[in-house]
Steps between C-alpha positions, in 0.01 A plus 500: 500500500179303530425647843558858362246437220252352745539804731441746210183313399359518853585873521317574172197301618478696833534825306206396284284423803592829659415690177164321473412601867599862432295489179199364688515791746544747217207344319287542811587866512467550129155342469643195324406159625372614844653265770477138540385483863680205654281423796703257712277513802343156444440280204146561350391135550613498859368845579146433382331232693139395501283492808191306594327789653213618281484834332297745717505843339628675196765771575418869491847653442390827665443327834731199501822572695809318372687310769785257574448176298305647212633414157475767231540453121680757292497555126671777306406548134654476248822423674405217732199307369544214745354560847746504791406435861564735784490357854400735777762450773427478874609865519209581271715598199591367162840478327524595137848436356674809361245717677525389860266454794146654504328533837131409473394552857152653525448487124187362326536286191429807280759702688755233436410485129550880473823502702671223288370642177623855581852370592533300174369788289763725650751283316289460180196712462360301210489167696161349574516347845246252634496388869247247627450295816588152388452317831374635830672424826339310782434657837456354847168635625337425833120471469315479828154547656174398337623264227477120460879446507681781687873443417810650347481460124759535221295682237574686171539876545237541223235385746277772643397484862152361400663223285735407789195464736327279239809287487498456877137385482570200279345164592759248387622297789798386295616856426414664830577222741157545666331189639213355299267532804581877512426534126168308539387734775578803292323347203194448715496869579535590136220250419276696737603830341424351152152405628440857615618638170266269317203620714590864451603480129259684271331669793708814481577469874868465614608189694750637755761752564879427484657744742863405418482582125516875572727480811806293417818635664823487310819552697800577289860403574601870511273577799211644290148363487214495245126455565394264211150552360455213256139604420582855415817410320300270273224738399736798443795302363716668774830317556576704804216343689610136402878530435747240383675310781862553597755295690438500873133606479265406775130475393249501784144398416268615777221290649135598476402776741173486695386857437630712216336746261386347168382613163293301254392487136197277422248433226568452130880501508739227395641474859280608790740577777530597865840653572685666779466881492816705459516873567509683165279241315314669221166428332680400180709247695191333647344482151821333363499245781201344322720416196240632257130462430300187412294475181181587670639794702293827486761778497222756561415335831826527699498653851760548771384511858713675767372365833651771725367800323200305369550618144365299206694611190407413142813414306555556132703221345597382154452149346812374672409618851730807504378806685410790264418763757746673736678253732474534882605321815269246653418431864567189696209261442418643157313277261438514129198320358488434120149431378387242248290532201160338548525281190388147589547235240232232514541263201175390339638219280749221542651214299466126568644195324297186419718203417458134421186322373284791385409578143669836491790512747666835547491829696182686548399841630254486789303762688609500866238432769273364232653219289466155656637155424207397275538825303867425443430149363247649268758754378730200427227323293419235759672167586629247246384139517832406677456756783515340844330726755608325828860606434429856372619785717542878517844628590502844669796739502602569864739747647839342575728645764809565303712631789766281638371375826504184711249269323355399834406859586158501332407160663614602852305831477186315392539241775587754773159487667398152392339258749571193282688199630850412389379254232269755359767770486732255318229438236426869474873565443492258205169639365612868498840408362359327200173683448396547131323805360185304395150655522257291702239395242366174351463496124311168506227634740479831312457369141325176574286582809473876437643583848500880495728530802780350285441763231778725649582862394825530306770754557780641280769239440300185569598187303229239425646155419275221367708175450399191304404176669830322596313163483647341807546512881793385702476249788789519742604342824412161657306341217596180321556652165565874536514715195289673232141387455281596205235749598137402505228763548307484830709247687605538861831432684435133586434420138841634398672324791353173385627574143845535661472157654334590830651583834854356567605341817598758767272770362273716710199499268289731720762774449494486118452841340422674166735775399314745271701577185373861482572608859706220660244490778476160684155343534364194667385262224163375600272328250327822412815697416570495127852479378591738211765449231832642624430412860728276701411233754738426788479206736737536797666214686473418872744730677826332613541485873814447703512183713508708823175675393331165439617367839363814670163452327489138604590591856211752509266236361614254768458763774144574387418132492642449847312801634168379351561153641574643837180706501290206396655293770431766758140535386460127525633486857280794612184347358552169685 
């Protein structure tokens, strides 16, 4: 009896499930509760996986071809608000439950969107279908030729050929497996290229031509090939000339050719360029290769020169560098020159800052090539009673090389033709490494002795600093009581050393030096050299010598004595 009741309950339960399934199909057909797509291909969390490869390009759905491994996202409103994932199979198709397999071979992303949308709308015309590329597949691409790291790479299919080449030109030894020595040699080449760019920047003259950027060969897995023109693809936003990569692609970057036709755009353009000539290049293309006009460009002074026919053609362009007249093909060797406006800005005034012990510290307007140091102090109301001129200085703004280069580069370039000895070059290395932007002038001589040579011209950005008297000097090194000594006007170095207890045992007094507080210059401290407040006095010790050095010196002394004795004895014998 119990078994019979249990059997009836199970039978009723199964009938309920069957009715619900039939009802679901009927609802689908009757526009009620449009299907619940049960995508059992893969769990969402397992299907979507992150990758460490950086994003290279945004996807243009008209030119991106869907392929095996892509993951699509499907939403159907209002019946399925939660996105479901569609995995593109190795056969280049997707499976949609209750609809079936859809072949995506040769379809762009927009084609795929239209195909799926049309199929679903055949079932329910009021449905709003959204299909997007949720995650792009990765492709094995062989990049070879003129790149830093020719290799087979696993790259996202959203990469264009140009992006894939940039990826192959990375400089990370950790990522690429290239030796550090190899990377250093390439960086040296890039450093030289950077120097050339610095020289040519602002001149309107291009640095060099890059042949490969218009001649990359793309071999497809289906036996077809594409000539990739990165330059033209960029200026015309033409995806056909720089397509997205596919699985099995082989990208060949050619090496520089010795002789090939070139075209150039120079003058007041954002990017002066020399490029390889391609048959069919138009005047409008060459203008666009300049990436627009600079601020001082004269659009009424733009000419194209065709070297074969000898024509010089005036071009009519707009403010953005676009050709306004009828377009035409250019010859190999053609050049466009964009003139510059003859506006030269020569500032007449500048601003300086006067700080410290002056009666009216602050910023002041000066007339360039006219205002001198004395004039600036007058503008600031003169010195206060606490002003101490021996420590006063002028800081001058200097150009700093902000490019990332080897810090030794400037030093090595300066010393390239030096005839200095090794000790001198070492000191020069220290001097140039720690040089300070201080103007060479002496406030003490200018304002107390009226030394006109110290009345220097000021330039925009100068900072005049007049400190107060610190009231002490510092005695360091081999003295009996090193430390701070109260300053006394007009005293020399020996007076301060005596105040510090005199020379200590082991000192080399004849090598004692004054270190000027204003410039850090070392001076011999004779009796006529006055010490100023803020100076330091240093007394070195006798250099330590290894025992072997001492023995060698004593041996030399003994040899000299023996030689002299021998000579004297010989002279004595001869004279007898």
